[in-house]
C-alpha positions in Angstrom: 31.9 -6.8 51.4 28.9 -8.3 49.5 28.0 -11.7 50.8 27.7 -13.4 47.4 29.1 -16.2 45.3 31.0 -14.9 42.1 30.0 -17.4 39.4 32.5 -18.5 36.9 30.6 -19.3 33.5 30.5 -22.8 32.9 29.4 -24.4 29.6 27.9 -27.5 31.3 25.8 -25.4 33.8 24.3 -23.3 30.8 23.6 -26.6 29.0 21.4 -28.1 31.7 19.6 -25.0 32.5 18.7 -24.8 28.6 17.6 -28.5 28.8 15.5 -27.7 32.1 13.9 -24.8 30.1 13.1 -27.4 27.2 11.7 -29.7 29.7 9.6 -27.0 31.1 8.4 -26.1 27.7 7.2 -29.7 27.0 5.2 -29.5 30.2 3.6 -26.4 29.1 2.5 -27.8 25.7 1.5 -31.0 27.4 -0.9 -29.0 29.7 -2.3 -27.1 26.8 -3.0 -30.3 25.0 -5.2 -31.4 27.9 -6.8 -27.9 28.5 -7.3 -26.7 24.8 -7.6 -30.2 23.1 -9.5 -32.4 25.5 -11.3 -29.4 26.9 -11.3 -31.1 30.2 -8.6 -30.5 32.8 -10.3 -32.7 35.5 -9.3 -36.0 33.9 -6.8 -38.1 36.0 -3.6 -37.0 34.8 0.1 -36.2 36.0 -0.7 -32.7 34.8 -2.5 -32.0 38.2 1.0 -32.4 39.8 3.0 -30.7 37.0 0.9 -27.7 37.2 2.1 -26.8 40.6 5.6 -26.0 39.6 5.5 -25.8 35.8 5.0 -22.1 35.6 7.0 -21.1 38.7 9.8 -23.2 37.1 9.6 -21.0 33.8 9.6 -17.5 35.8 12.3 -19.0 38.1 14.6 -19.6 35.1 13.7 -16.2 33.7 15.1 -14.8 37.1 18.1 -16.9 36.9 19.1 -15.8 33.4 18.5 -12.1 34.3 21.0 -12.1 37.4 24.4 -11.0 36.6 27.1 -10.6 39.4 28.5 -7.1 39.4 25.7 -5.7 37.4 25.3 -1.9 38.0 21.7 -0.9 38.2 22.1 2.8 37.1 20.0 4.8 34.7 22.4 4.1 31.8 21.6 0.5 32.1 17.9 0.8 32.9 17.2 3.0 29.9 18.8 0.5 27.6 17.4 -2.6 29.2 13.7 -2.0 29.5 13.2 -0.9 25.8 15.0 -4.1 24.6 12.8 -6.1 26.8 9.7 -4.3 25.6 10.7 -5.1 22.1 11.1 -8.9 22.9 8.4 -9.6 25.3 5.5 -7.1 24.2 5.8 -6.5 20.3 6.1 -10.2 19.2 3.4 -11.3 21.8 1.0 -8.5 20.3 1.7 -9.6 16.9 1.1 -13.4 17.3 -2.0 -12.6 19.6 -3.4 -10.6 16.7 -2.6 -13.5 14.4 -4.2 -15.9 16.5 -7.5 -14.0 16.6 -7.4 -13.6 13.1 -7.1 -17.3 12.3 -9.5 -18.3 15.0 -12.6 -16.1 14.4 -15.0 -18.6 16.1 -16.7 -16.4 18.7 -16.1 -18.7 21.7 -12.2 -18.8 20.8 -12.2 -15.0 20.2 -13.7 -14.3 23.6 -11.2 -16.6 25.1 -8.5 -14.7 23.6 -9.8 -11.4 24.9 -10.3 -12.8 28.4 -8.2 -12.7 31.4 -5.7 -15.2 30.3 -5.5 -14.0 26.6 -6.0 -17.6 25.5 -2.4 -18.3 27.2 -0.8 -15.1 25.8 -0.4 -13.9 29.3 3.2 -15.1 30.2 5.2 -12.9 28.2 3.0 -9.7 29.3 3.5 -10.7 32.9 7.2 -11.2 32.5 7.8 -7.7 31.1 5.9 -6.6 34.3 8.3 -8.6 36.4 11.2 -6.9 34.7 9.7 -3.5 35.3 9.2 -4.3 39.2 12.7 -6.0 39.5 14.4 -3.1 37.6 12.5 -0.5 39.7 13.4 -2.2 42.9 17.1 -2.6 42.1 17.4 1.0 40.7 15.7 2.5 43.9 17.3 0.1 46.1 18.8 2.3 49.0 21.4 -0.7 49.7 22.9 -1.4 46.4 25.8 -3.9 46.7 25.2 -4.3 50.4 24.6 -8.0 50.3 21.8 -9.0 52.5 20.4 -5.6 53.1 19.8 -5.5 49.2 18.4 -8.7 49.4 16.0 -7.9 52.1 14.6 -5.2 50.0 14.0 -7.4 47.0 12.2 -9.9 49.6 10.2 -7.2 51.0 8.8 -6.0 47.6 8.2 -9.7 46.4 6.2 -10.2 49.4 4.0 -7.1 48.9 3.5 -8.0 45.4 2.5 -11.4 46.1 0.0 -10.4 48.8 -1.5 -8.0 46.4 -1.7 -10.3 43.8 -3.5 -12.8 46.0 -6.2 -10.4 47.1 -9.7 -11.4 46.1 -12.6 -9.1 45.6 -15.6 -11.2 46.0 -18.3 -8.6 46.6 -17.7 -6.3 43.7 -17.7 -8.2 40.4 -16.6 -5.2 38.3 -13.4 -4.8 40.5 -12.8 -8.6 40.3 -13.2 -8.5 36.5 -10.6 -5.6 36.2 -8.2 -7.4 38.6 -8.2 -10.4 36.3 -8.2 -8.5 33.0 -5.1 -6.5 34.1 -3.4 -9.8 35.0 -3.0 -8.7 38.7 -3.4 -12.4 39.7 -0.4 -13.4 37.8 1.9 -11.2 39.7 1.9 -13.8 42.3 4.6 -15.7 40.3 7.0 -12.8 40.8 8.3 -14.5 44.0 9.6 -17.4 41.9 11.4 -14.9 39.4 13.1 -13.2 42.5 13.9 -16.9 43.7 15.7 -17.5 40.3 17.9 -14.4 41.0 18.9 -15.5 44.5 19.7 -19.2 43.7 21.8 -17.9 40.8 23.4 -15.4 43.2 24.2 -18.0 46.0 24.3 -20.8 43.7 27.5 -22.6 45.3 25.7 -22.4 48.6 22.6 -23.8 47.1 24.4 -26.8 45.8 26.1 -27.4 49.0 22.6 -27.3 50.7 20.9 -29.6 48.2 23.8 -32.1 48.5 23.4 -32.6 52.0 21.5 -36.0 52.1 19.2 -35.1 55.0 18.2 -31.8 53.4 17.3 -33.6 50.3 15.3 -36.1 52.1 13.4 -33.2 53.7 12.7 -31.6 50.5 11.3 -34.9 49.0 9.3 -35.9 52.0 7.8 -32.3 52.0 6.9 -32.3 48.3 5.4 -35.7 49.0 3.3 -34.2 51.7 2.2 -31.3 49.6 1.1 -33.8 46.8 -1.1 -35.9 49.3 -2.5 -32.9 51.5 -2.5 -29.9 49.0 -6.2 -30.0 48.4 -7.1 -29.9 51.8 -4.6 -27.2 52.8 -6.0 -25.1 49.5 -9.5 -25.7 50.7 -8.8 -24.1 54.1 -6.5 -21.6 53.0 -8.1 -20.4 49.6 -7.6 -16.8 49.9 -3.8 -16.0 50.7 -2.2 -19.2 50.9 1.5 -20.3 51.4 0.7 -23.7 49.5 1.2 -22.0 46.2 4.8 -20.8 47.2 5.8 -23.8 48.9 4.8 -26.1 46.4 6.1 -24.3 43.4 9.5 -23.8 45.4 9.9 -27.5 46.4 9.2 -28.5 42.7 11.8 -26.2 41.5 14.3 -27.5 44.1 13.9 -30.9 43.2 13.9 -30.2 39.2 17.0 -27.9 39.2 18.9 -30.6 41.4 17.7 -33.4 39.4 19.1 -31.6 36.0 22.2 -30.5 37.9 23.1 -33.9 38.9 22.4 -35.3 35.8 23.9 -32.8 33.6 25.8 -35.3 31.7 22.8 -37.1 30.3 21.3 -33.8 29.3 24.5 -32.3 27.7 25.1 -31.6 24.1 27.0 -34.9 23.9 23.5 -36.8 24.2 20.5 -37.0 21.7 18.0 -36.2 24.5 20.3 -33.2 25.7 20.7 -31.7 22.2 16.9 -31.9 21.7 16.0 -30.4 25.1 18.6 -27.8 24.7 17.4 -26.6 21.3 13.9 -26.5 22.5 15.1 -24.6 25.6 16.8 -21.9 23.4 13.6 -21.7 21.4 11.1 -21.4 24.2 9.8 -18.0 23.1 9.3 -19.4 19.4 7.5 -22.3 20.7 5.5 -20.4 23.2 4.1 -17.7 20.7 3.5 -20.3 17.9 2.1 -23.2 19.7 -1.4 -21.9 20.3 -1.7 -21.7 16.5 -1.2 -25.3 16.1 -2.7 -27.1 19.3 -5.0 -29.9 18.3 -8.5 -28.7 19.2 -12.0 -30.8 19.6 -10.3 -33.8 21.1 -12.9 -34.2 23.5 -13.6 -37.6 22.6 -10.0 -38.5 23.8 -10.6 -36.7 27.0 -13.9 -38.5 27.8 -12.1 -41.7 27.0 -9.5 -41.0 29.7 -12.0 -39.8 32.0 -14.1 -42.9 31.7 -11.0 -45.2 31.7 -8.4 -43.5 33.9 -4.8 -44.3 33.0 -2.6 -41.4 33.8 0.4 -43.3 32.4 -1.2 -43.9 29.1 -2.7 -40.4 29.1 0.9 -39.0 29.7 2.7 -40.7 26.8 -0.2 -39.9 24.4 -0.4 -36.1 25.6 3.3 -35.9 25.4 3.5 -37.4 22.0 1.0 -34.7 20.7 2.8 -32.2 22.6 6.2 -33.0 20.8 4.4 -33.0 17.4 3.2 -29.4 18.0 6.5 -28.4 19.2 8.1 -29.9 16.1 5.6 -27.9 13.9 6.6 -24.8 16.0 10.2 -25.1 15.4 9.9 -26.0 11.6 7.8 -22.8 11.2 10.3 -20.9 13.5 13.1 -21.9 11.2 11.1 -20.7 8.1 10.5 -17.3 9.8 14.0 -17.0 10.8 15.1 -17.2 7.1 14.4 -13.3 7.3 17.0 -11.6 9.7 14.5 -8.9 10.1 11.6 -11.1 11.2 14.1 -13.0 13.3 15.2 -10.0 15.1 11.8 -8.5 15.6 9.5 -11.6 16.4 12.0 -13.7 18.2 14.3 -11.1 19.7 17.5 -12.5 18.0 20.3 -9.9 18.0 20.8 -8.8 14.3 24.6 -8.8 14.8 24.8 -12.5 15.7 23.2 -13.5 12.5 25.9 -14.8 9.9 
């Protein structure tokens, strides 16, 4: 008998996951305001804390959404699933990436766009790779529906992928360039994608664990310790480090537990809940569009905050700018969605759901 917890869909649970995804999207745009706008990510900022679990949280949610209890990973499912993911993850990304290059024909920006991070358009590409790895793992898993044995195979594959992605080739610049241009370094986030599937699978057990006051205290203290000593740990363990995984996992556990325990404040019955959920349901739209609308050449603002450190003021200013960018993205998204064809092709909305 499979050792899993069968989930009964609950509206509130979906609501707070959508709100958490919206919260994460705001953190992403906030970070890009600093990186692309101020052109200086070394200014004293809360972003140096958020960056440790922001992208892990995004990939975690993707794994969470993917998992379905009782899903049969046979060929009939795989041959239908992967083409759909390709159409949703790859085609829109390539389209908006080309639009980005067209509108920003400045040589420096174009060089960044063609670089390892694709000017930020790496996320959906890596996510599609994660789908490929996970689907192959589940399809070829010799212990299908055998509980912990099945989970162990997923853990082993995720560990191998992480170690491979953490490998650094210092002696050969050509190999290092290929490594980064292919996005192999981003495969290290796959562990958080798998973590999302596991926590969704054993969700009731996770909730009981996190509701234990001693466990929660240990998690918070461990996170505090990572904040205080992570720089030293990263310095001594810079090649293959557990700090990346531990920091990201602790952040995910705290954020997920916070949204779960305060779900009434982020439900559809509250203003903030409605806004966060709407952003959460439109994360693909915002992600693909926001690079086109990020305010650039705000170096003077960055210099001001560097010479006059005030992380709280910087946070509110940058989040305000991030929310303005998101508002513009959502407006443009609504215009594009006036066409059912573009809505389907560019944002992956199922045609039959359009009224």
